[in-house]
N, C-alpha and C positions, 0 to 999 in steps of 0.2 A: 489713547489707542495708537495714534500716530507715533508717539514717542516709543511705545513698545515695539511697533513694527520696525522703527529705525534701529532700535537696540538689537533686535533679532538679526537684521541685515548686517549690522556692524559686527556682531558676534560671529556670524557665518563667514564674513569676509576675512576676519582675523584668523579663524580656524583654517580656512583654505589657504590663506597666505602662509601660515605656519606650516601647513602640509607641503606647500611648494618649496619653501626655504629648506625644510627638512629633507625633501627629496634631492635638492641641490647638494646638500651636505652628504647625503647618502652616496650619490654617484661618485663624488670626489673621493670618499674613503673606500668605496668598493674597489677602486683601481689601485689602492694600496694593498688591501687584504687579499684580493683575488690574484694579483700578480705574484705574491709570495708563494702561493700554492702551485704556481705554474713554473717555478724556477727550473725544475728539472726538465720540463718540456721545452723551455727556451734553450736550455743547454743542448738538448738533442736536435732541435729544429735548426739552430743557427751555429752549432759547434762552439758554444759560448763557454768561456772560463768564468771564474768567480768575479773578476773585475768587470767582465762584460755584463754579468747579471747585476752587479752593483749599478752599472750605468742604466740598465733597463729600469731599475727602480728610481734612481736618482735623476735621470733626465727629466722625469715628470716632477719629482719633488723639488728639484733645484729650480726649475722654471717657475713653479708654483711659488716658492719662497721669494725668489728674486723680484717677481712682478707684483706681489701682493700690495706693496706700498703704493705703487702707481695705480693699481686697480682700485684701492681705497680712495685715492684722489679722483679717479674717474667717476666713481659713484657720487662723490660730493659735488663734482662739477657738472655732470650730465644727467644725474638722477639715478637713484639706487635701482629702481625698477627696470629702467632701460638697460643698465649695465648688467643686471642679473640675467635678463633674457638673452642678451648678446653672449654672455659667458656660457649659458646653457647651450646655445646654438653652436658655438665654437667647440665646446667639449664634446657634444654629440657627433659632430662631423669628424673630429679627430679620433674618436672611438671607432668610427667606421674605418678610418685609415689604418688604425692599429690592427683591426680585424682582418684586413686584406693584405697586410705587409708580407712581402716575399723575401726580405733580407733584414739583417740586424740593423743596417743603416736606415732603412725605411722605417723600421719600428722605432728607432731612437728619435727620428724627426717627428713622427706622429706623436710620440710621448711628450716631446717638447711642446707641441701645439696643444695637446691635452692639458699640460701644466698651465699654459696661458689661459685656457678656458676656466680651469679650476681656480686660478688666481682671481679672475673676475667674479666667480660664483660665490666664494666663501665670505669675503668681507661684505659683499652686497646682501647675502642672505642674512647674516647676523645683524646688519644695519636695518634691514627690513623688519626683522623681529623687534629690534630695539625701538624703532619709530612707530610701528603698529601698536605697541603696548606702552607708548610714552606716558600716557595718563593713568597707567595702572601698574605701579611698581611691583606689587605682589604677583599680578598676572605675568609681568615680564620675567620675574624670577622663575615661575613655573614654565613659561615659554622657552626660556634659555635652557632649562633642564630637559624639556622635550626635544628641543633642537639638538642638544648634545647627545641625548638618548638615541635620536635617529641615526647619528653617526655610530653609536654603539651597535645599533641593529645592523648597520652595514658591515661593521667589523665582525659581528657574530655570524651573520648569514653568508657573507661573502666567501669565506674559505670553503664552507660546505657546498653552497650553490656552485661556486667555481669548480670545486673538485668533481661534482657530478657532471657539470657541463663538459669539463675536460675529458672525463671518462667516456661519456656517451656521444659527444658531438665533436670535441676537439678544442684545443686551446684558443682558437680564434673566437669561439662563442663567448668567452668571458668579456671581450670588448664589445661584441655586437649586441649583448643584452642591454647595453646602455642606450641604444637607440630608442626603444619604446619608453624607457624611463625619462629620457630627455624630452621627448615630445609631450608626455603627460605634464612634466614640470613646466614647460613653456606655456602650455594651454592654461594651467591653473593660475600661473602668474599673470598672464594677459587678461584673464577674466576677473580675478579677485584681488590682486595686490593693489594697494593704494598708490595713486599717482602723487608721490611726494615731490615737491619742487626741489631743485638742487639747492644745497645748503650754501655753497660758496662758489666762487669763480677761480678756484685754485689752478695754478699752472701744473704742468706735468713734470717739470724738473728733469729734463732729459739728461743733464750732466750727472745729477745724483743717481738717476736710474742706471746709467751706464757704469758708474763706479760700483754700485751695488752688484750688478750682474757680474762684472769682472772679479770682484772680491769673492763672491760665493762660488763662481765657476772655477777660479784658480785654486781655492781651498779644497773643493771637492776633487779636482783633478789630482792635486798633490796627495791627498789621503788615499784615493782609490788606486792610483798608479804606483804608490809606494810598495804595494804588495808584490806585483809581478816585476817591477823594475828596480826596486830598492831605493833607499833614501838618498844614496849618493848619485842617482841619476839626475842629469841637468833638468829634465822635464819636471821632476818631483820637487827639487829644492828651488828651482826657478819659479814654479807655481806658488810655493809657500811665500817666497819673497814678494812676488807680484801681489799676493793676497794682502800682505801687510801694508804695502804702498797704496793699494786700492781702498782699504779700510780708512787709512789716514786721509786720503783724498775725499772719500765720502763724508767723513766727519767735517772736514773743512768746508766742503760745498754746502752741506746742510746747515752749518752754523753761520755761514756768511750770506747764504742766499736770501733774497727778499721774499720768496714764496716757496720754501722747501717742501718736498714731498713727505719728509719726516720732520715735523716740528719738534726740535730737541727739547723744548720747554715742557713737553709731555712728561719727560723723565724726571722733572723736578718733583713730581709727586711720587713719594716712596711706594705707595700701593700700586700705582701703574707700572713703575719700573721693576718692582719685585715680581709682579704677575708676569711680566714679559720674560724675565730671567727664568722663572719657574717653568714657563712654557717651553723654553729651550731645553731645560734639564729633563722635564717629564717626557717630551717627545723623543729626545735623544735616547733615553733609557728604553722607552717602549718600542719604537720602530727599529732601533738597532737590535733589540732582543728578539722581536718577531722575525727579522731577517735571519739572524743566526739560528733561531730555533727551527725555522723552516728548513734550513740546510741540514740541521741535526736530524730532524724527523725523516727527511727524504734520503739524505746521503749517508747517515750513520746507522739509523734504525730501519731503513728500507721501506718507509711508509709510501703508499701511493698518494696521489693528489687528494682523493676522497678521504683517505685515512688522516692525512695531514689536516684537512679542513675540519674533520670531526675532532681531531686532537685539540684544535684551537677553540672549539665551540664553547666549552664551559667558561673559559676565561673571557671570551668576547660576550657571552650571554650575561655574565656578571657585570661587564662594562655597561651594557644596555640598561639593566635594572638599576645599577648603582648610579648612573648619571641622572636618572629620573628621581631617585630618592634624594640625591644630593641637592637637586633643584628645590625640593620641598624643605630639606633641612636648613637651607640657607636662611629662610625666613625666621628660623628659630635660633640657630647658633651663629649666623653670620659666616662670611667666607673664610676668615682667618683660621678658626679652629678646624674646619674641614680640610683646609689645605695642609695644615700641620699633620693631622691624623692620617690623611690620605697618603701623603708622601712617605711618612714613616712606615705605614703598613706595606706599601709597595716595596720599599727598600728591604723590609724583612722577607718579603716573598722572593726577591732576587737572591738574597743571601742563602735562603733555604734551598735554592736550586743548585748551590755549589756541591751538594752531595750526589747530584745526578751523574751517572756514568753511561757509557755506551750500551750497557746491558740492563739499565734501570727499567722497571716496569712503568706503565703509563700512570698508575696511581701515584708513584713517587714523584712523577713530573707534574701531575695535574694539581696537586695541593699547593705547591709554590706558585703555579700559574694563577690559581684562584686568588691567592693573597695579593699577588701583583696587580691583577685585574681589578680587584676591589679597591685597592689603594688609588690606582689611576682614576677610577670612576668617581671616587670621592673628591678628587683634586680638580678635575677639568671644569665642571660647571661653576664652582665658586671662584676659581681663577678667572674665568671669563666674565662673570658678573662683577667681580671686584675691579677688573680693568675698565669696564664700561661705566661703572657707577660713579667714577671720579672725573668723567668728562661730560661736557654738555652735548646736547643733540647735534649741534653743528659739527662736532668732531667725532661723532659716533663711527662714521665710515673709516676715517684714518686710524682711530683707536683700535677698531676690530681688525684692520689690516695689519697694524703693528703687532698685535698679539698673535694673529695667525701666521704672520711672517716669522716671528720668533719661534713658533712651534714647528714650522716647516724647516727652518734652519736647523733646529734641533734634530728633526728626522733625518735630514741630509747628513749631519755630523755623525749621528748614531750609526746609520747604515755604512757610511764610509769608514769610520773608525773601527767598529766591531767587525765589519767585513775584512778589513786589513788584519785584524788580530786572528781571525780563523782562516787565514789564507794558506796555511800549511797543507801540504799534500798528503800527510799521514793522518790517521785517525787520532793518534795521541797528540799531535800538534794542533789539530782542530779542537780537541777537548780542552787543551791548555788555554788556547785562545778564547774559547767560550767562557771558561771560568774567570779569566781576566776581565772579559766584557761584563760579566755579572758583578764583579767587585766594583768596577767603574760605575756601573748603573746604580748600584746601591749607594755608593759614596755621593754621587750626584744628587740623589733623592734626599739623603740625609742633609746635605748642604741646603737644598731647597726648602726643606722643612724648617731648618734653623733660620733661614732668611725670612720665611713667612712669619715665624714667631716674632722676629725683631721688627720687620718693616711693613707688614700688612696692617692697615689701620684696624684698631679694635672698634667694635660696634659702640655707638654712643649709648650711654646709660639712659634708660627710659626717664622721661621728664616727669617730675612729681608735681601735680597741680597745687597751686597755692591754696591754702586753707584759710579762710577768713577767721580771725580770732576776735571774739567779742570781749572787750575789756570788762573786767569785773565791776560790778556795781559798787559804787562807793557808799 
């Protein structure tokens, strides 16, 4: 009876921990999907151009990507639960600052702080899931699917809820809605999440962190400012040159450091390194596409924020359901086949969008969006599970940080590059840039599918039990 009671308590704690970590992932992704439907309102409120809008999106994503590795080390050093709660608190406070911003500069500063909180939240949330289900591999696969699905819910509900809030209350409410969500998440974590002792005493590697921040910051600056300033501007080419030097410095620091924030030996495993590369390609295609499509719906087809949110709903709803289904299919097919099929399907969706024009009906746009969303949904959970399955529990925090950092770097690159391509002032220039973006996205996904086929480990064949053979009687 006592064992049964203990099992019930353990099951309840795991369920509420999964709910808290899922909520952490939800608020992080809400501030991607919600911001995209508010782009025209930001343009009106702050007199912003396309490059300014790119910074509103990327100030958050860039900080998120640059600090994820250090945030993973923080979780390993100080405890996953403690870092998760701190990240939730910082994110919630920064959301309040975004909601009361009176200038573009204030908004950008608040978005940077939001990105810092998000960087602490995501690797800690995934690490909590991993450790909570450490003794139950099948349950962990389902939990990862649910965790990823919660992000899909945010992507699905965010544009619609955000559009309604913008219409009836104003754009500030899309940030203020994070306050109650943050408080609920903190309360659930404090009450139910396990107190897992720190895994290591890892240093924070400030030199490596600084090199990573400079590399990502200069690359983003070069790509975003190339639109309004041109590639020949000293700020643009100077930023690109600084990025190359910073990347070289980062690799040197991490390879020679005694306790690097990014253990390069992780990449000796082909499954882990391929999952990280696929993370870059998938997010680059997806977030760059969402940014461009938001501008297309609102700027070319004249959609309102609510209509834009509803336009994204079928695709993001498919993401939600597909993530959960993929989590269950992993136990049957393994991550490799799902990653190959998912990226191929998404690439076909992007190529199908090439026929879309300024006067296309919504049905013509929605079908390719559904294909793309289905493919992305099939890819993300197996990619995440493949990455974590090849590392031990002691490196779960840094492994999840590497994967999520790779994905956010992809998002930054996608928004920066695709935003540059649609920077033209005429409708025809925008449509030409949009089609170029779609070709690049499809090509990236086909490349990721090929890489998955070659380098993601195949599932081990089932073991056949030895059968005792009785020798024939003489």
